[in-house]
SEMARNU-321262 format. One record per atom (N, C-alpha, C): residue number from 0; residue in three letters; atom name; y, z, x. Coordinates in Angstrom, 1 decimal, decimal comma, always signed. Atoms other than C-alpha are relative to their C-alpha. Example, Ala and Ser with C-alpha at 12.3 -4.5 7.8 and 13.67 -1.06 7.14 Angstrom:
REM SEMARNU-321262
[0 "ALA" "N" [-1,2 +0,0 +0,9]]
[0 "ALA" "CA" [-4,5 +7,8 +12,3]]
[0 "ALA" "C" [+1,2 +0,0 +0,9]]
[1 "SER" "N" [-1,1 +0,0 -0,9]]
[1 "SER" "CA" [-1,1 +7,1 +13,7]]
[1 "SER" "C" [+1,1 +0,8 -0,8]]
This chain:
REM SEMARNU-321262
[0 "UNK" "N" [+0,7 -1,4 +0,8]]
[0 "UNK" "CA" [+1,7 +8,0 +13,6]]
[0 "UNK" "C" [-0,8 +0,4 -0,1]]
[1 "UNK" "N" [+1,2 -0,4 +0,0]]
[1 "UNK" "CA" [-1,2 +9,7 +13,5]]
[1 "UNK" "C" [-0,7 +0,1 -1,6]]
[2 "UNK" "N" [+0,5 +0,5 +1,4]]
[2 "UNK" "CA" [-3,7 +9,5 +9,9]]
[2 "UNK" "C" [+0,2 +1,1 -0,5]]
[3 "UNK" "N" [-0,1 -1,5 +0,3]]
[3 "UNK" "CA" [-3,7 +13,6 +9,5]]
[3 "UNK" "C" [+2,3 -0,2 -0,2]]
[4 "UNK" "N" [-2,0 -0,4 -0,5]]
[4 "UNK" "CA" [+0,7 +13,4 +10,8]]
[4 "UNK" "C" [+0,5 -1,0 -2,0]]
[5 "UNK" "N" [-0,5 +0,3 +1,0]]
[5 "UNK" "CA" [+1,3 +10,6 +7,7]]
[5 "UNK" "C" [-0,6 +0,5 -1,6]]
[6 "UNK" "N" [+0,3 -0,6 +1,6]]
[6 "UNK" "CA" [-0,7 +12,2 +4,9]]
[6 "UNK" "C" [+0,4 +1,5 -0,5]]
[7 "UNK" "N" [-1,1 -1,2 +0,3]]
[7 "UNK" "CA" [+1,4 +15,4 +5,8]]
[7 "UNK" "C" [+0,8 -0,5 -1,0]]
[8 "UNK" "N" [-1,2 +0,3 +0,1]]
[8 "UNK" "CA" [+4,4 +13,6 +5,2]]
[8 "UNK" "C" [+0,0 -0,2 -1,6]]
[9 "UNK" "N" [+0,3 +0,5 +1,9]]
[9 "UNK" "CA" [+3,0 +11,9 +2,0]]
[9 "UNK" "C" [+0,0 +1,0 -1,0]]
[10 "UNK" "N" [+0,5 -0,9 +1,0]]
[10 "UNK" "CA" [+2,1 +15,0 +0,5]]
[10 "UNK" "C" [+1,4 +1,0 +0,3]]
[11 "UNK" "N" [-1,3 -0,6 -0,2]]
[11 "UNK" "CA" [+5,6 +16,3 +1,3]]
[11 "UNK" "C" [+0,7 -0,4 -0,4]]
[12 "UNK" "N" [-0,7 +0,6 +0,4]]
[12 "UNK" "CA" [+7,0 +14,2 -0,4]]
[12 "UNK" "C" [+0,3 +0,5 -2,1]]
[13 "UNK" "N" [+0,2 +0,0 +1,3]]
[13 "UNK" "CA" [+8,3 +14,5 -4,3]]
[13 "UNK" "C" [-0,7 -1,4 -0,7]]
[14 "UNK" "N" [+1,1 +0,6 +1,0]]
[14 "UNK" "CA" [+6,6 +13,0 -7,4]]
[14 "UNK" "C" [+0,5 -1,7 +0,4]]
[15 "UNK" "N" [-0,6 +1,6 +0,8]]
[15 "UNK" "CA" [+9,0 +9,7 -8,1]]
[15 "UNK" "C" [+0,6 -0,4 +1,6]]
[16 "UNK" "N" [-0,7 +0,4 -1,1]]
[16 "UNK" "CA" [+10,2 +9,3 -4,1]]
[16 "UNK" "C" [-2,0 -1,0 +0,5]]
[17 "UNK" "N" [+1,6 +1,0 -0,2]]
[17 "UNK" "CA" [+5,6 +8,4 -4,2]]
[17 "UNK" "C" [+0,2 -1,4 -1,0]]
[18 "UNK" "N" [-0,2 +1,3 +0,7]]
[18 "UNK" "CA" [+6,3 +6,3 -7,2]]
[18 "UNK" "C" [+0,8 -1,1 +0,6]]
[19 "UNK" "N" [-1,2 +1,0 -0,7]]
[19 "UNK" "CA" [+9,4 +4,5 -5,5]]
[19 "UNK" "C" [-1,0 -0,9 +1,1]]
[20 "UNK" "N" [+0,7 +0,6 -1,4]]
[20 "UNK" "CA" [+6,6 +4,0 -2,2]]
[20 "UNK" "C" [-0,9 -0,9 -1,0]]
[21 "UNK" "N" [+1,0 +0,2 +0,5]]
[21 "UNK" "CA" [+3,8 +3,0 -4,6]]
[21 "UNK" "C" [+0,7 -1,7 -1,1]]
[22 "UNK" "N" [-1,1 +1,3 +0,2]]
[22 "UNK" "CA" [+6,6 +0,1 -6,8]]
[22 "UNK" "C" [-0,2 -1,0 +1,2]]
[23 "UNK" "N" [+0,1 +0,6 -1,5]]
[23 "UNK" "CA" [+7,2 -1,2 -3,1]]
[23 "UNK" "C" [-1,3 -1,0 +0,0]]
[24 "UNK" "N" [+1,6 +0,6 -0,8]]
[24 "UNK" "CA" [+3,3 -1,7 -2,2]]
[24 "UNK" "C" [-0,1 -1,4 -1,6]]
[25 "UNK" "N" [+0,5 +1,3 +1,3]]
[25 "UNK" "CA" [+2,9 -3,3 -5,9]]
[25 "UNK" "C" [+0,7 -1,4 -0,2]]
[26 "UNK" "N" [-0,5 +1,4 +0,1]]
[26 "UNK" "CA" [+5,3 -6,1 -5,7]]
[26 "UNK" "C" [-0,1 -0,3 +1,6]]
[27 "UNK" "N" [+0,9 +0,8 -1,0]]
[27 "UNK" "CA" [+4,5 -6,7 -1,8]]
[27 "UNK" "C" [-0,8 -0,7 -0,3]]
[28 "UNK" "N" [+1,3 +0,9 -0,1]]
[28 "UNK" "CA" [+1,0 -7,6 -3,0]]
[28 "UNK" "C" [+0,8 -0,9 -0,9]]
[29 "UNK" "N" [-0,4 +0,5 +0,9]]
[29 "UNK" "CA" [+2,3 -9,1 -5,9]]
[29 "UNK" "C" [+0,5 -1,1 +0,5]]
[30 "UNK" "N" [-0,7 +1,1 -0,2]]
[30 "UNK" "CA" [+4,3 -11,7 -3,9]]
[30 "UNK" "C" [-1,1 -0,5 +1,0]]
[31 "UNK" "N" [+1,4 +1,0 -1,0]]
[31 "UNK" "CA" [+1,2 -12,3 -1,1]]
[31 "UNK" "C" [-0,7 -0,4 -1,2]]
[32 "UNK" "N" [+1,0 +0,8 +0,9]]
[32 "UNK" "CA" [-0,8 -13,3 -4,0]]
[32 "UNK" "C" [+0,9 -1,3 -0,6]]
[33 "UNK" "N" [-1,1 +1,1 +0,1]]
[33 "UNK" "CA" [+2,1 -15,5 -5,1]]
[33 "UNK" "C" [-0,5 -1,1 +0,8]]
[34 "UNK" "N" [-0,1 +1,3 -1,0]]
[34 "UNK" "CA" [+2,2 -17,3 -2,1]]
[34 "UNK" "C" [-1,1 -0,7 +0,1]]
[35 "UNK" "N" [+1,4 +0,9 +0,0]]
[35 "UNK" "CA" [-1,5 -17,9 -2,1]]
[35 "UNK" "C" [-0,8 +0,3 +1,7]]
[36 "UNK" "N" [+0,2 -0,5 -1,0]]
[36 "UNK" "CA" [-1,6 -16,1 +1,3]]
[36 "UNK" "C" [-1,9 +0,9 -0,4]]
[37 "UNK" "N" [+1,4 -0,9 +1,0]]
[37 "UNK" "CA" [-5,0 -14,1 -0,6]]
[37 "UNK" "C" [-0,4 -0,6 -0,5]]
[38 "UNK" "N" [+1,1 +0,9 +0,9]]
[38 "UNK" "CA" [-7,9 -15,7 -1,2]]
[38 "UNK" "C" [-0,8 +0,9 -0,8]]
[39 "UNK" "N" [+0,6 -0,9 +1,0]]
[39 "UNK" "CA" [-9,8 -14,4 -3,8]]
[39 "UNK" "C" [-1,6 -0,4 +0,4]]
[40 "UNK" "N" [+1,3 +0,3 -0,4]]
[40 "UNK" "CA" [-13,2 -15,7 -1,7]]
[40 "UNK" "C" [+0,1 +0,9 +1,5]]
[41 "UNK" "N" [-0,2 -0,3 -1,4]]
[41 "UNK" "CA" [-12,3 -13,5 +1,2]]
[41 "UNK" "C" [-1,1 +1,3 -0,6]]
[42 "UNK" "N" [+0,6 -1,3 -0,3]]
[42 "UNK" "CA" [-15,2 -10,4 +2,1]]
[42 "UNK" "C" [+0,7 +1,0 -0,2]]
[43 "UNK" "N" [-0,5 -1,6 -0,9]]
[43 "UNK" "CA" [-14,1 -6,9 +1,9]]
[43 "UNK" "C" [-0,4 +0,2 +1,2]]
[44 "UNK" "N" [-0,2 -0,3 -1,3]]
[44 "UNK" "CA" [-13,6 -5,1 +4,8]]
[44 "UNK" "C" [-1,1 +1,0 +0,1]]
[45 "UNK" "N" [+1,0 -1,7 -0,4]]
[45 "UNK" "CA" [-16,5 -2,2 +5,9]]
[45 "UNK" "C" [+1,2 +0,9 -0,1]]
[46 "UNK" "N" [-0,8 -2,2 -0,6]]
[46 "UNK" "CA" [-15,0 +1,5 +5,9]]
[46 "UNK" "C" [-0,5 +0,2 +1,1]]
């Protein structure tokens, strides 16, 4: 799926559906941080 398609899909979601996605991403991020897979010394990726 292209970026514009993804953006349109996310824009069409209700606020509560967007919150559910954010909560899922937050839990995933916390799990990665707790597992030690994410290093605090990594350089940020250029845009």
